[in-house]
C-alpha positions as a printed Julia matrix, in Angstrom:
804×3 Matrix{Float64}:
  16.71    1.05    8.21
  14.78    3.4     5.93
  12.97    6.57    6.75
  10.41    8.68    4.89
  11.92   11.88    6.21
  15.02   13.21    7.92
  15.61   11.73   11.38
  18.19   12.5    14.08
  19.15   11.39   17.64
  21.38   12.4    20.54
  22.99   10.91   23.61
  24.77   12.69   26.5
  26.54   12.0    29.79
  25.95   13.74   33.11
  28.04   16.74   33.95
  30.79   15.87   36.42
  30.41   19.16   38.25
  27.31   20.36   40.09
  25.04   22.65   38.06
  25.49   26.38   38.51
  22.28   28.0    39.81
  20.56   30.24   37.27
  19.05   33.6    38.17
  15.65   32.09   37.3
  15.34   28.36   37.9
  13.42   27.65   34.71
  15.15   30.14   32.45
  17.16   29.02   29.43
  20.29   30.92   28.43
  19.23   34.39   27.23
  19.3    34.86   23.47
  22.59   36.35   22.31
  23.37   38.65   19.47
  24.14   36.81   16.23
  27.72   35.52   16.26
  29.96   35.0    13.29
  30.54   31.32   12.67
  33.58   29.31   11.71
  32.82   26.27    9.56
  35.4    23.57    8.97
  35.82   19.89    8.06
  37.98   17.64   10.28
  38.82   13.93    9.92
  38.99   12.2    13.31
  41.13    9.1    13.64
  39.1     6.3    15.17
  40.4     3.18   16.88
  38.86    0.77   14.33
  39.87   -0.64   10.95
  36.46   -1.82    9.71
  37.52   -2.46    6.11
  40.71   -4.3     7.04
  43.07   -2.13    4.98
  45.62   -1.85    7.81
  44.81    1.82    8.48
  42.62    3.22   11.25
  39.4     4.62    9.79
  39.01    8.38    9.8
  35.59    9.87   10.54
  34.56   13.07    8.77
  32.89   15.77   10.85
  31.57   19.18    9.83
  31.82   21.89   12.47
  30.03   25.2    12.99
  31.21   27.23   15.99
  31.33   30.79   17.26
  34.26   32.79   15.9
  34.87   34.49   19.23
  34.78   33.55   22.91
  34.97   30.06   24.18
  35.67   27.38   24.87
  32.12   26.15   24.18
  30.19   22.9    24.66
  29.2    20.84   21.63
  25.91   19.62   20.17
  26.8    16.55   18.09
  24.77   14.6    15.56
  26.29   11.51   13.95
  24.54   10.22   10.83
  24.94    7.6     8.08
  22.77    9.74    5.77
  25.08   12.58    4.76
  25.04   11.33    1.17
  21.48    9.99    1.28
  20.49    6.39    0.61
  21.2     4.01   -2.25
  18.9     1.4    -3.75
  19.31   -2.0    -2.13
  17.49   -5.31   -2.59
  15.14   -6.37    0.18
  14.8   -10.01    1.12
  11.74  -11.84   -0.15
   9.01  -12.4     2.45
   6.62  -14.63    0.47
   8.14  -18.0     1.32
   7.19  -21.54    0.38
   7.46  -22.48    4.05
   8.76  -20.79    7.18
  12.54  -21.37    7.01
  12.7   -22.53   10.65
  10.32  -25.42    9.94
  13.32  -27.42    8.72
  15.51  -26.83   11.77
  14.74  -30.07   13.61
  16.59  -31.49   11.75
  17.78  -28.78    9.38
  16.9   -29.47    5.76
  20.16  -29.19    3.76
  20.46  -27.32    0.51
  17.77  -24.72    1.1
  18.07  -21.85   -1.35
  17.84  -18.21   -0.27
  14.77  -16.28   -1.31
  15.3   -13.76   -4.09
  15.39  -10.12   -3.04
  13.1    -7.38   -4.25
  14.6    -4.08   -5.35
  13.1    -1.1    -3.56
  13.9     2.58   -3.92
  14.91    4.34   -0.72
  13.9     7.86    0.2
  16.61   10.42    0.89
  16.26   12.14    4.25
  16.82   15.89    4.29
  19.56   16.74    6.75
  18.84   18.8     9.87
  18.97   22.5     9.23
  18.26   24.0    12.62
  21.06   22.86   14.93
  23.71   25.41   13.92
  21.2    28.24   13.38
  19.72   27.61   16.82
  22.63   26.55   19.02
  25.67   28.47   17.75
  24.2    31.89   18.66
  23.52   30.48   22.12
  27.16   29.63   22.72
  27.49   26.06   21.44
  29.46   24.46   18.65
  27.58   22.1    16.37
  29.23   18.98   14.93
  27.62   16.91   12.17
  29.46   13.63   11.82
  29.52   11.1     8.98
  29.06    7.62   10.37
  31.52    4.8     9.67
  31.73    3.93    5.97
  29.24    6.63    4.92
  29.47   10.15    3.6
  33.07   11.31    3.63
  34.17    8.86    6.34
  36.4     5.86    5.78
  35.68    2.24    6.63
  32.56    0.14    6.17
  29.12    0.45    7.81
  28.54   -2.32   10.34
  24.87   -1.76   11.25
  25.13   -0.92   14.9
  28.03   -2.96   16.3
  30.93   -1.84   18.46
  33.05   -0.72   15.49
  30.41    1.81   14.47
  30.01    2.79   18.13
  33.75    3.42   18.63
  33.89    5.4    15.41
  31.27    7.66   17.01
  32.9     7.93   20.43
  36.19    8.82   18.69
  34.62   12.19   17.89
  33.81   12.72   21.59
  37.39   11.71   22.39
  38.76   14.26   19.9
  36.58   16.99   21.39
  38.19   16.1    24.73
  41.78   15.97   23.42
  42.04   12.16   23.53
  42.08   11.43   19.77
  43.81   12.86   16.73
  42.1    14.95   14.08
  43.35   16.07   10.68
  42.5    18.68    8.09
  41.96   17.76    4.46
  45.63   18.53    3.83
  46.73   16.09    6.54
  47.73   18.66    9.16
  46.86   17.68   12.71
  43.98   19.71   14.2
  42.9    20.06   17.83
  39.56   21.14   19.34
  40.96   23.81   21.61
  37.65   25.67   21.3
  35.74   22.8    22.99
  34.99   22.5    26.69
  34.78   18.73   26.17
  31.13   18.64   27.26
  29.17   16.98   24.47
  25.45   16.44   23.92
  24.16   14.19   21.14
  20.81   14.46   19.38
  19.14   12.81   16.41
  16.13   10.95   15.03
  15.98    7.25   14.12
  19.44    5.93   13.13
  20.81    9.36   14.02
  19.12    8.92   17.41
  20.32    5.35   17.82
  23.97    6.4    17.58
  23.69    8.48   20.8
  22.28    5.43   22.61
  25.23    3.42   21.28
  27.77    6.0    22.38
  26.24    6.54   25.83
  26.23    2.78   26.48
  30.05    2.86   26.4
  30.28    5.42   29.21
  32.63    7.56   27.09
  33.93   10.48   29.15
  32.68   13.87   28.03
  29.3    12.73   26.69
  27.06   14.56   29.14
  23.57   14.36   27.63
  21.67   12.72   24.81
  18.28   13.26   23.15
  17.46    9.99   21.32
  14.34   10.46   19.18
  12.61    7.43   17.59
  15.78    5.56   18.49
  16.71    1.88   18.51
  17.88    0.3    21.76
  18.46   -3.22   20.38
  18.75   -4.09   16.71
  17.33   -7.55   17.4
  14.04   -5.92   18.31
  14.16   -3.87   15.12
  14.45   -6.86   12.77
  13.27   -9.78   14.98
  10.65  -10.57   17.63
  10.75  -13.57   19.96
  12.38  -15.78   17.32
  10.47  -14.5    14.3
  11.91  -12.47   11.45
   9.83   -9.29   11.73
  10.17   -6.21    9.53
  10.2    -2.56   10.54
   6.83   -1.07    9.69
   6.52   -0.22    6.01
   9.7    -2.01    4.91
   8.95   -5.7     4.54
  12.1    -7.68    3.77
  14.62   -5.18    5.1
  17.4    -6.47    7.36
  20.76   -5.37    8.74
  22.6    -6.18    5.51
  20.09   -4.24    3.4
  20.59   -1.24    5.64
  24.37   -1.43    5.27
  24.09   -1.6     1.48
  21.77    1.4     1.51
  24.12    3.72    3.45
  27.58    2.56    2.29
  29.64    5.1     0.34
  32.74    2.94   -0.15
  33.54    0.39   -2.87
  35.56   -2.04   -0.75
  32.85   -3.19    1.67
  31.17   -6.02   -0.24
  32.72   -8.86    1.74
  32.1    -7.08    5.04
  28.41   -6.6     4.26
  28.09  -10.16    2.95
  29.3   -11.28    6.36
  26.48   -9.26    7.96
  24.0   -11.04    5.7
  25.29  -14.43    6.81
  25.55  -13.64   10.51
  22.14  -11.99   10.89
  20.48  -15.43   10.32
  17.07  -15.15    8.67
  16.36  -18.84    9.3
  16.23  -19.4    13.07
  15.41  -15.82   14.11
  17.37  -16.49   17.3
  19.14  -13.91   19.43
  22.78  -14.72   18.62
  26.09  -13.02   19.3
  25.5   -10.93   16.17
  22.5    -9.34   17.86
  24.11   -9.19   21.3
  26.81   -7.02   19.73
  24.05   -4.61   18.7
  22.11   -4.56   21.98
  22.59   -1.51   24.22
  19.96   -2.26   26.86
  22.26   -4.55   28.82
  24.93   -1.81   28.86
  22.75    0.86   30.46
  24.78    0.49   33.65
  27.58    2.34   31.83
  25.43    5.34   30.91
  26.44    8.53   32.71
  24.67   10.97   30.38
  21.3    12.54   31.07
  18.84   10.92   28.65
  15.82   12.75   27.21
  13.79   10.13   25.29
  11.3    11.27   22.63
   9.27    8.68   20.72
   6.05    8.44   18.74
   3.39    6.0    19.97
   2.33    5.42   16.36
   5.9     4.61   15.31
   5.88    1.13   13.78
   9.29    1.63   12.16
  11.21    1.87   15.42
   8.6     0.14   17.53
   7.71    1.1    21.07
   9.64   -1.76   22.66
  12.81    0.24   22.0
  11.92    3.17   24.24
  10.21    0.92   26.81
  13.14   -1.42   27.48
  15.68    1.43   27.29
  13.63    3.45   29.79
  13.35    0.48   32.15
  17.11   -0.07   32.0
  17.83    3.63   32.62
  15.51    3.57   35.64
  17.2     0.47   37.03
  20.54    2.26   36.86
  19.32    5.6    38.26
  20.21    7.52   35.11
  18.83   11.1    35.06
  16.09   10.91   32.45
  12.97   12.4    30.92
  10.51   10.95   28.39
   8.0    12.42   25.95
   5.69   10.02   24.12
   3.77   11.86   21.41
   0.84   10.51   19.42
   2.44   10.64   15.97
   4.67    8.21   14.11
   8.34    8.02   13.2
   9.94   11.35   14.03
   9.88   14.04   16.66
   7.06   15.82   18.4
   5.29   18.91   17.06
   5.21   20.51   20.52
   5.96   24.21   20.35
   8.36   23.91   23.3
  10.38   21.09   21.71
  13.48   23.1    20.79
  13.42   25.14   23.99
  13.19   22.01   26.14
  16.06   20.34   24.26
  18.07   23.53   24.85
  17.29   23.44   28.58
  18.4    19.78   28.65
  21.74   20.66   27.09
  22.09   23.84   29.13
  21.73   21.85   32.36
  24.12   19.03   31.46
  26.62   20.8    29.18
  26.77   24.26   30.8
  25.87   23.31   34.38
  22.98   25.79   34.61
  20.45   24.77   37.27
  17.36   25.58   35.2
  14.96   23.09   36.82
  14.68   20.81   33.8
  14.82   17.75   36.08
  12.25   19.03   38.56
   9.23   18.88   36.23
   7.23   15.76   35.4
   9.52   12.91   34.38
   7.06   11.48   31.84
   4.63   13.25   29.51
   2.32   11.24   27.25
   0.14   12.49   24.42
  -3.1    10.66   23.67
  -5.02   10.25   20.44
  -7.14   13.34   21.08
  -3.98   15.48   21.28
  -4.03   16.02   25.04
  -0.92   15.45   27.15
  -0.87   13.78   30.56
   1.98   14.1    33.04
   3.22   11.22   35.17
   5.92   10.85   37.78
   7.31    7.96   35.73
   6.37    5.7    32.84
   4.39    3.5    32.6
   1.87    5.39   34.7
   2.69    4.31   38.29
  -1.0     4.66   39.24
  -2.0     1.84   36.89
  -2.86   -1.63   38.14
  -2.69   -4.9    36.26
  -5.9    -6.45   35.01
  -5.69  -10.12   34.06
  -8.38  -11.11   31.58
  -9.21  -14.77   31.14
 -10.3   -16.05   27.75
 -13.83  -17.42   27.71
 -15.14  -19.69   24.93
 -18.42  -21.61   25.05
 -18.28  -22.65   21.39
 -15.63  -24.11   19.11
 -16.39  -21.52   16.43
 -18.18  -18.49   17.89
 -16.25  -15.44   19.13
 -15.29  -15.66   22.78
 -15.13  -13.29   25.71
 -12.6   -11.63   27.98
 -13.48  -11.74   31.65
 -11.87  -10.69   34.92
 -14.01  -13.28   36.69
 -14.41  -17.0    36.19
 -14.91  -18.08   32.56
 -18.21  -19.81   31.86
 -16.73  -21.94   29.06
 -13.49  -23.69   28.27
 -14.03  -25.0    24.75
 -10.88  -25.41   22.67
 -10.88  -23.34   19.49
  -8.81  -23.51   16.33
  -8.22  -21.44   13.22
  -6.41  -21.75    9.91
  -3.67  -19.33    8.91
  -4.64  -17.28    5.87
  -0.94  -16.9     4.99
  -0.19  -14.06    2.61
  -3.84  -13.51    1.59
  -5.23  -11.39    4.45
  -4.04   -8.38    6.42
  -4.55   -7.98   10.13
  -6.98   -5.14    9.44
  -9.2    -7.54    7.49
  -8.95  -10.27   10.1
 -10.04   -8.12   13.06
 -13.28   -7.02   11.36
 -16.72   -8.27   12.4
 -15.81   -9.36   15.96
 -19.25  -10.83   16.65
 -19.13  -13.27   13.74
 -17.15  -16.48   13.44
 -14.11  -16.39   11.15
 -12.1   -19.54   10.52
  -8.88  -17.55   10.01
  -8.71  -15.94   13.44
  -9.85  -16.19   17.05
 -11.43  -13.18   18.73
 -12.19  -12.52   22.4
 -13.81   -9.32   23.67
 -15.15   -7.74   26.81
 -18.65   -6.44   27.16
 -19.32   -2.74   26.65
 -17.1    -0.79   29.02
 -19.13    1.12   31.62
 -16.36    3.73   31.92
 -13.23    4.73   30.0
 -10.21    2.48   30.5
  -6.7     3.89   30.01
  -3.98    1.48   28.96
  -0.32    2.13   29.77
   2.83    0.15   29.04
   3.11   -3.24   27.31
   0.14   -5.66   27.26
   1.15   -9.28   27.79
  -0.43  -12.49   26.61
  -0.06  -16.09   27.7
  -1.43  -18.42   25.03
  -1.73  -22.18   25.42
  -1.44  -23.17   21.8
  -0.64  -26.04   19.45
   0.28  -26.16   15.76
  -1.54  -29.25   14.5
  -0.32  -29.8    10.94
   3.05  -28.08   10.44
   6.42  -27.98   12.14
   6.01  -24.32   13.1
   3.86  -21.24   12.45
   3.81  -17.53   13.02
   1.82  -16.47   16.09
   0.48  -12.91   16.29
  -1.59  -11.26   19.04
  -3.55   -8.07   18.33
  -5.08   -5.8    20.97
  -8.15   -4.2    19.39
 -10.52   -1.38   20.3
 -14.0    -2.51   19.22
 -17.24   -0.55   19.1
 -20.03   -1.48   21.47
 -22.23   -4.49   20.92
 -24.58   -3.94   18.0
 -22.63   -1.03   16.52
 -20.74   -1.01   13.24
 -17.79    1.12   14.41
 -14.53    0.39   12.6
 -12.11   -1.62   14.79
  -8.82   -0.02   15.81
  -5.71   -2.19   16.18
  -4.17   -0.63   19.27
  -0.99   -2.72   19.39
   0.4    -6.12   18.46
   3.07   -8.69   19.29
   4.65  -11.78   17.71
   6.35  -15.03   18.73
   7.82  -18.17   17.17
   6.56  -21.26   19.08
  10.05  -22.71   18.67
  11.3   -19.85   20.86
   8.75  -20.41   23.62
  11.47  -20.79   26.27
  14.05  -18.3    25.01
  14.57  -15.86   22.17
  18.14  -17.14   22.02
  17.43  -20.8    21.19
  14.65  -22.65   19.44
  13.08  -25.99   20.4
  11.24  -28.48   18.25
   7.5   -27.99   17.82
   5.68  -31.31   17.86
   2.52  -31.21   15.81
  -0.58  -31.22   18.0
   1.33  -30.62   21.26
   0.22  -27.62   23.28
   2.81  -25.13   24.51
   2.49  -22.0    26.64
   3.64  -18.91   24.76
   4.34  -15.9    26.95
   5.14  -12.63   25.17
   4.55   -8.89   25.3
   2.94   -6.66   22.72
   4.41   -3.3    21.79
   3.77   -0.66   24.5
   0.96    1.83   24.13
  -0.8     4.48   26.17
  -4.38    4.47   24.91
  -7.93    5.23   26.05
 -10.75    2.75   25.43
 -13.8     4.99   25.63
 -16.89    4.1    27.66
 -19.22    1.94   25.62
 -16.37    0.42   23.59
 -14.98   -3.1    24.02
 -11.45   -4.39   24.56
 -10.62   -7.19   22.16
  -7.86   -9.76   21.77
  -7.46  -11.28   18.3
  -5.09  -14.19   17.69
  -3.88  -14.76   14.12
  -0.88  -16.46   12.59
   0.78  -14.57    9.73
   0.85  -10.79   10.11
   0.99   -9.67    6.48
   2.78   -6.36    7.09
   5.44   -7.67    9.49
   6.18  -11.41    9.45
   7.35  -13.77    6.74
   4.4   -14.92    4.64
   4.08  -18.69    4.13
   1.25  -20.27    2.15
  -2.09  -20.52    3.91
  -3.05  -23.68    5.71
  -1.32  -23.92    9.09
  -3.89  -24.93   11.71
  -3.46  -23.61   15.25
  -5.47  -24.77   18.28
  -5.89  -22.59   21.39
  -6.91  -23.62   24.89
  -8.77  -20.53   26.2
  -9.0   -21.64   29.83
  -5.19  -21.76   30.02
  -4.69  -18.4    28.26
  -4.73  -14.8    29.53
  -4.38  -11.17   28.49
  -2.78   -8.81   31.02
  -2.87   -5.02   30.75
  -1.73   -2.23   33.05
  -4.65    0.18   33.24
  -6.75    2.68   35.11
 -10.53    2.88   34.95
 -11.72   -0.73   35.16
 -14.41   -1.19   37.76
 -13.5    -2.84   41.02
 -15.9    -5.07   42.91
 -18.46   -7.24   41.18
 -19.41   -6.21   37.65
 -20.52   -7.81   34.42
 -21.29   -7.1    30.75
 -24.15   -7.98   28.41
 -23.87   -8.72   24.68
 -26.17  -10.18   22.03
 -25.25  -12.27   19.0
 -26.16  -11.87   16.25
 -26.71   -8.18   16.87
 -29.28   -7.73   14.09
 -31.84   -9.65   12.06
 -34.72   -9.24    9.6
 -38.05  -11.04    9.25
 -41.33  -10.74    7.41
 -44.42   -9.79    9.44
 -45.6   -12.81   11.4
 -42.1   -14.29   11.6
 -39.72  -14.74   14.51
 -35.99  -14.36   15.16
 -33.58  -15.9    17.65
 -30.38  -14.59   19.22
 -28.14  -15.43   22.17
 -27.73  -12.99   25.05
 -24.38  -13.55   26.75
 -23.23  -12.13   30.07
 -19.63  -12.03   31.29
 -18.03  -11.22   34.63
 -15.81   -8.19   34.09
 -14.59   -7.92   37.69
 -15.08   -9.62   41.0
 -17.5   -12.51   41.37
 -20.64  -13.64   39.61
 -24.11  -12.29   40.44
 -27.69  -12.96   39.35
 -28.76  -10.98   36.26
 -32.42  -10.54   35.21
 -32.97   -9.97   31.47
 -35.58   -7.73   29.84
 -36.21   -6.02   26.49
 -37.34   -2.44   25.75
 -38.13   -0.51   22.58
 -40.4    -3.2    21.16
 -42.84   -1.85   18.53
 -46.51   -2.8    18.55
 -46.88   -6.33   17.31
 -43.47   -7.56   18.57
 -42.85   -9.52   21.78
 -39.62  -10.77   23.4
 -38.95  -13.81   25.56
 -35.81  -15.09   27.31
 -34.97  -18.66   28.19
 -33.99  -18.51   31.0
 -35.05  -15.0    32.02
 -32.46  -14.83   34.82
 -28.87  -16.06   34.51
 -25.74  -15.94   36.66
 -23.22  -13.44   35.3
 -21.13  -15.49   32.93
 -24.18  -17.38   31.63
 -26.28  -16.99   28.48
 -29.94  -16.97   27.49
 -31.88  -17.64   24.27
 -33.75  -14.54   23.06
 -36.81  -14.98   20.81
 -38.44  -12.01   19.05
 -41.9   -12.81   17.68
 -43.88  -10.57   15.29
 -47.53  -10.48   14.29
 -48.89  -10.02   10.79
 -49.96   -6.49   11.75
 -46.5    -5.18   12.73
 -45.46   -2.1    10.76
 -42.42   -2.55    8.5
 -39.32   -0.72    9.65
 -36.06   -0.97   11.58
 -36.21   -0.94   15.37
 -33.39   -0.82   17.97
 -34.31   -3.2    20.8
 -32.48   -2.56   24.1
 -31.6    -5.72   26.01
 -31.08   -4.91   29.69
 -29.43   -6.98   32.38
 -30.3    -6.0    35.93
 -27.92   -7.19   38.62
 -27.22   -6.27   42.22
 -27.58   -2.52   41.95
 -26.11   -2.44   38.42
 -27.67   -2.52   34.96
 -25.84   -3.27   31.72
 -27.32   -3.08   28.21
 -26.84   -4.26   24.64
 -28.74   -3.41   21.45
 -30.37   -5.73   18.91
 -31.47   -4.17   15.6
 -34.75   -5.66   14.35
 -35.82   -5.12   10.74
 -39.4    -5.97    9.74
 -39.72   -6.4     6.0
 -42.45   -4.83    3.87
 -45.87   -6.45    3.54
 -46.36   -9.4     1.21
 -42.68  -10.21    1.54
 -41.74   -7.8    -1.27
 -39.29   -5.86    0.87
 -36.28   -7.1     2.83
 -33.09   -5.8     4.41
 -29.65   -7.12    5.27
 -28.0    -5.22    8.15
 -24.92   -7.47    8.37
 -21.63   -5.69    7.65
 -19.55   -6.93    4.75
 -15.92   -5.73    4.53
 -14.87   -4.24    1.18
 -11.19   -5.09    0.51
  -8.88   -2.41   -0.82
  -8.5    -2.73   -4.6
  -9.69   -6.31   -4.31
 -12.33   -8.69   -5.55
 -16.01   -7.79   -5.52
 -18.01   -8.73   -2.41
 -21.71   -9.55   -2.13
 -24.42   -8.94    0.44
 -27.53  -11.06   -0.15
 -31.25  -10.64    0.38
 -33.78  -13.41   -0.24
 -37.26  -12.35   -1.3
 -40.08  -14.86   -0.79
 -43.85  -14.57   -0.83
 -43.84  -11.77   -3.41
 -45.91  -12.94   -6.38
 -45.07  -12.39  -10.05
 -42.42  -10.09  -11.4
 -40.66   -7.24   -9.68
 -41.81   -3.64  -10.09
 -40.56   -1.22  -12.74
 -40.08    1.21   -9.84
 -38.22   -1.12   -7.51
 -35.78    0.53   -5.11
 -32.47   -0.38   -3.53
 -31.66    1.67   -0.44
 -27.88    1.37   -0.05
 -25.66    2.4     2.87
 -21.91    1.91    2.3
 -19.21    3.31    4.58
 -16.08    4.2     2.57
 -13.76    7.26    2.69
 -13.61    7.62   -1.13
 -16.85    6.66   -2.9
 -15.31    7.32   -6.3
 -13.41    4.04   -5.89
 -16.6     1.97   -5.78
 -18.5     0.08   -8.46
 -21.93   -0.91   -7.07
 -24.46   -3.13   -8.82
 -27.63   -5.09   -8.07
 -27.53   -8.72   -9.23
 -30.88  -10.43   -9.83
 -31.57  -14.1    -8.99
 -31.01  -15.03  -12.65
 -27.61  -13.33  -12.71
 -28.64  -10.16  -14.53
 -26.71   -7.13  -13.3
 -28.01   -3.57  -12.83
 -25.45   -0.82  -12.26
 -26.29    1.48   -9.35
 -23.1     3.53   -9.03
 -19.99    3.18  -11.18
 -17.11    5.04   -9.48
 -19.12    8.23   -9.17
 -19.04   10.83   -6.43
 -15.32   11.65   -6.54
 -13.6    11.98   -3.17
 -16.81   12.22   -1.14
 -17.32    9.84    1.78
 -19.8     6.96    1.82
 -22.85    6.07   -0.24
 -26.2     6.68    1.45
 -28.68    6.66   -1.42
 -31.91    5.06   -2.64
 -31.66    3.9    -6.26
 -34.76    3.33   -8.42
 -34.34    0.34  -10.74
 -36.62   -1.08  -13.45
 -36.79   -4.76  -12.52
 -39.99   -5.54  -14.41
 -38.26   -8.31  -16.38
 -37.2   -10.15  -13.24
 -39.03  -12.65  -11.06
 -39.43  -11.06   -7.64
 -38.71  -14.12   -5.51
 -35.17  -15.41   -5.11
 -31.77  -14.34   -3.85
 -30.67  -10.84   -4.81
 -27.12   -9.58   -4.37
 -25.68   -6.14   -3.74
 -22.24   -6.41   -5.36
 -19.52   -3.89   -4.5
 -15.94   -3.66   -5.74
 -13.22   -1.22   -4.67
 -11.44   -0.52   -7.95
  -8.6     1.65   -6.6
  -5.99    1.45   -3.88
  -5.52    3.17   -0.5
  -8.94    2.89    1.21
 -11.12    0.21    2.76
 -14.76    0.26    3.77
 -17.83   -1.9     4.32
 -21.38   -2.54    3.18
 -23.26   -1.33    6.25
 -26.86   -2.17    5.38
 -29.18   -2.26    2.38
 -32.88   -2.67    1.73
 -34.5    -3.99   -1.45
 -38.13   -3.27   -2.34
 -39.36   -5.17   -5.41
 -43.15   -4.76   -4.96
 -45.22   -1.83   -6.17
């Protein structure tokens, strides 16, 4: 497990005695005058021999404690990072076929994929524990995890040996284990009360979970931050090999090679590589040995969970399942979910609250830390909400049904009865597309994904907990395939807002019945796949749409086979379930229009489909109308009234006298006391057909191939004007990356902008171009290439005028 910055974690057991009332219920221990510190190194004898040398491994710990007074409680951080991280080879993730495709029967002689060397960042070690806690009457212990730093043995990536090497330190602090100085003299912790609290981030936070799950006496409290609760869910997901975010190809063996500081651990780590099983992805005994959720019944420490909702390294499932297990076993607990990524919160009361947690459980001071809100959640806008528990107990489940009336067009999500049940299929793009690319343009068909979305939300909807999907799905041409579900926040119908992937989940169809054992996938046979996405607390704003996107390979997380697997989905037998607040009760519906924009010459006409969907309750009659029509434009609907869940053909007709321009047309559905709207953007080209626009978005890939947006000019006689113009609107966070050109029908290219504008956002500019050597009529192309990495954007709209 790799981390871009220093991370720590803690675990602690409940105090055996009742807390001592404080003078003020919410007061932390008053600040004390600076105390002189004693610093020393001790080697604690563990009960394990992880390297098999016939000698119990000794665990190095560094201690800072007050020089006077005592005995004192202990704040303990165990870490495998005391000497930083070494380079280690990741496993390859671009595979010729998913390895599990040969399991039924297993294809013999398969060769392992070559690893890729990757440099590992060195976390900076915590520098505030001793400065903060020792003056307040605590000792601070920084331990070196098994086989790392100055400790003996071999790292074992989360199993019981590493756990017992950690609890040995707690035992020594309670007089139950032996400790030695560097000279070999036996040392005792007579200065310790035996009350221990653990804290740390990431791996350093996982070790407290591990220790607490043993029920070791003396561990009174833990503060696990961005911590793992089951290593299977760090490196696997429902039978698939899935990477921690940002570290494709890492696995338990790679982690061990990165942290090891001994030279006699090669065979031990090779055994990890074999036992972790990158072929089946099944939950085996190897992973059961590294799963702490099922041992929560042994936890007696008070647990203060802190985790980032944008943490895709240690994903949200870790805090969610750990929290559920703690609740089931009545463990005293508190949870903060902040809106950042891997690491701790930036709250100004972070250190003080951690101190109150330790003060209550290690010193027995009744400071009220357990009487406040049990759960606090930070949302994207920075605000915090307080709940009596997590997920928000006030939320109710909403079960969306998938609605498809076409084999290719995007479908809907409805809380009512679907109007269509057409089977849909898509082809895996393999290693050639990211999820971000595949969720774009939700109102257009895309053969490499399936998309389903609600209508525009009439009010904000707040998600809490883990969304769940049930997909009735078949793989039609291979023995297996990745399956990925993405929950997406889409802009309203007719807008070009950038989609936001809210959360995601993965499953191997072979593991449809159990993550512990795979079953054969028969090509073309439909199976029901039930799985949860990663948890998230998130607000879908009013006017936005909730979307479900189904893809196969998730470029940043799953193994990447070649493109070509075909997956078929039965929408009527599939659902999306979310726990939420804010969805309307009673009968309600949505209105959308597809396509959401179009252009025509004066005198021409355009067609679109207006679709309604039941968003709650039962269907109702909806009358359709159009507003915002300019002079010379009329609208008709066939039929003009539909039941919610039905659709109507919209025709926009123009006269020769209509003024050129772009007009937003509001499509209104009027139901039983409720109106819902959608917007269609009409562009009327310039007179004589010498002007045209293309409002359809085109995604610009990051540092990728050039993309084109086309306009066809017809009815414009002769050659183009020497003062032709191209009005260009491109949304991109770094315009200096972009090379933009106009390509004439004969292939001639005219540069408009060649990586100019530096770090400014977007291009919104009208370029004058001498096109007098070009025939006006034909297909013109706006060609855009992103020539540098790190940003993506889109061609939003452009207008070409070739007449004088």
